[in-house]
MDAnalysis code that builds the backbone (N, CA, C; Angstrom):
import MDAnalysis as mda
import numpy as np

u = mda.Universe.empty(243, n_residues=81, atom_resindex=np.repeat(np.arange(81), 3), trajectory=True)
u.add_TopologyAttr("name", ["N", "CA", "C"] * 81)
u.add_TopologyAttr("resid", np.arange(1, 82))
u.add_TopologyAttr("resname", ["GLY", "ILE", "LEU", "GLN", "ARG", "GLY", "LYS", "HIS", "CYS", "VAL", "GLN", "ILE", "ARG", "GLU", "PRO", "ASP", "GLY", "GLY", "ASP", "HIS", "ARG", "ARG", "HIS", "GLU", "PRO", "ASP", "HIS", "ASP", "THR", "ASP", "ASP", "GLU", "GLU", "ARG", "ARG", "ALA", "LYS", "PHE", "ARG", "ALA", "SER", "ILE", "PRO", "LEU", "GLY", "ARG", "PHE", "SER", "THR", "ALA", "LEU", "ASP", "VAL", "ALA", "ASN", "ALA", "VAL", "LEU", "TYR", "LEU", "ALA", "SER", "ASP", "GLU", "ALA", "ALA", "PHE", "ILE", "SER", "GLY", "VAL", "CYS", "ILE", "GLU", "VAL", "ASP", "GLY", "ALA", "ARG", "CYS", "VAL"])
u.atoms.positions = np.array([
    [145.263, 147.545, 53.069],
    [145.895, 146.281, 53.244],
    [147.073, 146.368, 54.208],
    [147.655, 145.252, 54.468],
    [148.761, 145.195, 55.425],
    [149.970, 145.993, 54.963],
    [150.183, 146.058, 53.654],
    [151.335, 146.814, 53.171],
    [151.185, 148.296, 53.487],
    [149.986, 148.819, 53.366],
    [149.758, 150.226, 53.700],
    [149.903, 150.465, 55.207],
    [149.373, 149.556, 56.020],
    [149.477, 149.725, 57.476],
    [150.921, 149.570, 57.935],
    [151.686, 148.718, 57.276],
    [153.086, 148.510, 57.646],
    [153.907, 149.774, 57.529],
    [153.565, 150.629, 56.591],
    [154.273, 151.899, 56.431],
    [154.118, 152.783, 57.655],
    [153.072, 152.539, 58.429],
    [152.791, 153.347, 59.612],
    [153.116, 152.592, 60.899],
    [153.918, 151.543, 60.782],
    [154.387, 150.743, 61.925],
    [153.263, 150.035, 62.675],
    [152.172, 149.732, 62.002],
    [151.128, 148.932, 62.618],
    [151.430, 147.481, 62.274],
    [151.637, 146.674, 63.284],
    [151.971, 145.274, 63.055],
    [150.763, 144.406, 63.351],
    [150.552, 143.436, 62.501],
    [149.451, 142.506, 62.689],
    [150.055, 141.125, 62.873],
    [149.866, 140.570, 64.058],
    [150.388, 139.236, 64.368],
    [149.288, 138.486, 65.086],
    [149.227, 137.189, 64.862],
    [148.162, 136.408, 65.469],
    [148.648, 135.010, 65.812],
    [148.535, 134.631, 67.090],
    [148.790, 133.223, 67.406],
    [147.508, 132.452, 67.123],
    [147.611, 131.311, 66.494],
    [146.427, 130.495, 66.260],
    [146.309, 129.516, 67.412],
    [145.580, 129.939, 68.398],
    [145.398, 129.120, 69.583],
    [143.925, 129.003, 69.914],
    [143.311, 130.153, 70.204],
    [141.895, 130.136, 70.566],
    [141.651, 129.117, 71.648],
    [140.744, 128.215, 71.403],
    [140.517, 127.091, 72.304],
    [141.631, 126.096, 72.033],
    [142.592, 126.010, 72.960],
    [143.771, 125.191, 72.700],
    [143.463, 123.711, 72.557],
    [142.236, 123.314, 72.851],
    [141.858, 121.908, 72.688],
    [140.944, 121.712, 71.484],
    [140.753, 122.731, 70.676],
    [139.773, 122.650, 69.604],
    [140.095, 121.580, 68.576],
    [141.358, 121.225, 68.392],
    [141.712, 120.206, 67.401],
    [141.574, 118.797, 67.965],
    [141.379, 118.715, 69.255],
    [141.269, 117.406, 69.891],
    [139.871, 116.849, 69.646],
    [139.755, 115.666, 69.080],
    [138.430, 115.124, 68.777],
    [137.653, 114.791, 70.038],
    [136.441, 115.294, 70.105],
    [135.528, 114.964, 71.204],
    [136.202, 115.040, 72.570],
    [136.807, 116.190, 72.860],
    [137.547, 116.297, 74.115],
    [136.649, 116.231, 75.346],
    [135.342, 116.233, 75.151],
    [134.429, 116.105, 76.275],
    [134.033, 114.653, 76.542],
    [134.614, 113.728, 75.777],
    [134.301, 112.312, 75.970],
    [135.516, 111.588, 76.534],
    [135.312, 110.364, 76.898],
    [136.396, 109.552, 77.459],
    [136.919, 108.547, 76.452],
    [136.778, 108.809, 75.160],
    [137.227, 107.887, 74.129],
    [138.746, 107.991, 73.987],
    [139.451, 107.320, 74.858],
    [140.916, 107.412, 74.893],
    [141.555, 106.897, 73.608],
    [140.942, 105.929, 72.968],
    [141.497, 105.410, 71.721],
    [141.514, 106.497, 70.634],
    [140.427, 107.233, 70.496],
    [140.372, 108.333, 69.510],
    [141.355, 109.434, 69.882],
    [141.429, 109.751, 71.166],
    [142.350, 110.794, 71.620],
    [143.796, 110.381, 71.340],
    [144.123, 109.130, 71.588],
    [145.483, 108.636, 71.359],
    [145.824, 108.652, 69.870],
    [144.872, 108.277, 69.030],
    [145.101, 108.290, 67.589],
    [145.348, 109.715, 67.100],
    [144.555, 110.650, 67.582],
    [144.737, 112.042, 67.174],
    [146.067, 112.577, 67.706],
    [146.378, 112.270, 68.958],
    [147.646, 112.716, 69.549],
    [148.831, 112.201, 68.734],
    [148.705, 110.999, 68.203],
    [149.783, 110.412, 67.389],
    [150.001, 111.189, 66.092],
    [148.998, 111.951, 65.653],
    [149.145, 112.744, 64.425],
    [149.861, 114.070, 64.673],
    [150.191, 114.355, 65.921],
    [150.891, 115.590, 66.281],
    [152.376, 115.261, 66.426],
    [153.232, 115.817, 65.576],
    [154.654, 115.470, 65.620],
    [155.315, 115.644, 66.990],
    [154.896, 116.632, 67.765],
    [155.498, 116.813, 69.089],
    [154.860, 115.919, 70.145],
    [153.842, 115.136, 69.763],
    [153.334, 114.064, 70.607],
    [152.397, 114.436, 71.732],
    [151.852, 115.651, 71.726],
    [150.905, 116.022, 72.779],
    [150.003, 117.135, 72.284],
    [148.896, 117.347, 73.004],
    [148.005, 118.443, 72.688],
    [148.592, 119.738, 73.244],
    [148.235, 120.846, 72.611],
    [148.702, 122.140, 73.127],
    [147.994, 122.452, 74.437],
    [148.616, 123.308, 75.216],
    [148.036, 123.749, 76.483],
    [147.804, 125.255, 76.421],
    [147.068, 125.765, 77.376],
    [146.860, 127.214, 77.461],
    [148.205, 127.922, 77.628],
    [149.132, 127.296, 78.321],
    [150.458, 127.893, 78.514],
    [151.217, 127.978, 77.188],
    [151.069, 126.984, 76.329],
    [151.705, 127.038, 75.007],
    [151.221, 128.263, 74.231],
    [149.924, 128.495, 74.250],
    [149.351, 129.639, 73.540],
    [149.792, 130.939, 74.204],
    [149.783, 130.982, 75.523],
    [150.210, 132.187, 76.245],
    [151.665, 132.522, 75.936],
    [152.519, 131.522, 75.843],
    [153.928, 131.773, 75.515],
    [154.079, 132.352, 74.109],
    [153.256, 131.891, 73.166],
    [153.290, 132.459, 71.813],
    [152.851, 133.922, 71.841],
    [151.829, 134.222, 72.614],
    [151.354, 135.603, 72.744],
    [152.432, 136.477, 73.374],
    [153.084, 135.983, 74.414],
    [154.158, 136.754, 75.050],
    [155.288, 137.037, 74.076],
    [155.637, 136.047, 73.270],
    [156.684, 136.256, 72.272],
    [156.262, 137.325, 71.269],
    [155.041, 137.216, 70.752],
    [154.586, 138.174, 69.751],
    [154.484, 139.600, 70.311],
    [154.259, 139.713, 71.603],
    [154.172, 141.033, 72.233],
    [155.550, 141.573, 72.620],
    [156.582, 140.768, 72.487],
    [157.921, 141.161, 72.918],
    [158.671, 141.937, 71.837],
    [159.743, 142.584, 72.252],
    [160.608, 143.304, 71.318],
    [161.261, 142.351, 70.315],
    [161.471, 141.094, 70.720],
    [162.096, 140.123, 69.833],
    [161.261, 139.854, 68.587],
    [159.957, 140.118, 68.646],
    [159.071, 139.884, 67.503],
    [158.763, 141.179, 66.745],
    [159.592, 142.202, 66.941],
    [159.321, 143.523, 66.366],
    [159.239, 143.539, 64.848],
    [159.887, 142.614, 64.170],
    [159.908, 142.630, 62.712],
    [158.977, 141.574, 62.119],
    [158.174, 140.955, 62.951],
    [157.202, 139.967, 62.493],
    [155.875, 140.674, 62.287],
    [155.302, 140.524, 61.106],
    [154.033, 141.182, 60.802],
    [153.279, 140.397, 59.749],
    [151.967, 140.398, 59.863],
    [151.128, 139.768, 58.851],
    [151.167, 138.261, 58.830],
    [151.388, 137.647, 59.985],
    [151.474, 136.191, 60.032],
    [150.544, 135.615, 61.096],
    [150.253, 134.355, 60.929],
    [149.515, 133.603, 61.935],
    [150.447, 132.496, 62.405],
    [150.743, 132.470, 63.679],
    [151.639, 131.448, 64.223],
    [150.788, 130.301, 64.762],
    [150.975, 129.140, 64.182],
    [150.243, 127.952, 64.605],
    [150.870, 127.402, 65.883],
    [150.060, 127.225, 66.899],
    [150.521, 126.636, 68.160],
    [149.878, 125.249, 68.224],
    [150.461, 124.342, 67.420],
    [149.800, 123.043, 67.245],
    [150.759, 121.852, 67.258],
    [151.962, 122.055, 67.772],
    [152.907, 120.941, 67.856],
    [153.383, 120.440, 66.510],
    [153.394, 121.312, 65.504],
    [153.844, 121.017, 64.148],
    [152.850, 120.171, 63.358],
    [151.618, 120.123, 63.801],
    [150.612, 119.310, 63.097],
    [150.302, 119.863, 61.722],
    [150.365, 121.166, 61.539],
    [150.007, 121.759, 60.246],
    [151.153, 121.718, 59.244],
    [152.319, 121.273, 59.653],
    [153.476, 121.254, 58.759],
    [153.349, 120.149, 57.743],
])
């Protein structure tokens, strides 16, 4: 488990980004009304971008995140809160 790996300084961190548009309903369609309704459910008011996910990855790979382990960081504009 993670507690055993932590003793050996193995850190497990994961940004939850994947396809940064995966939460967007029918992103391959032009249904702007559905897109606007879904966007309104995101507290920060917009869909995530590839850059948002990349910035989370850069942070997790940095020295500043050295004590973060065993977590999944949601890159979703506070939608999961």
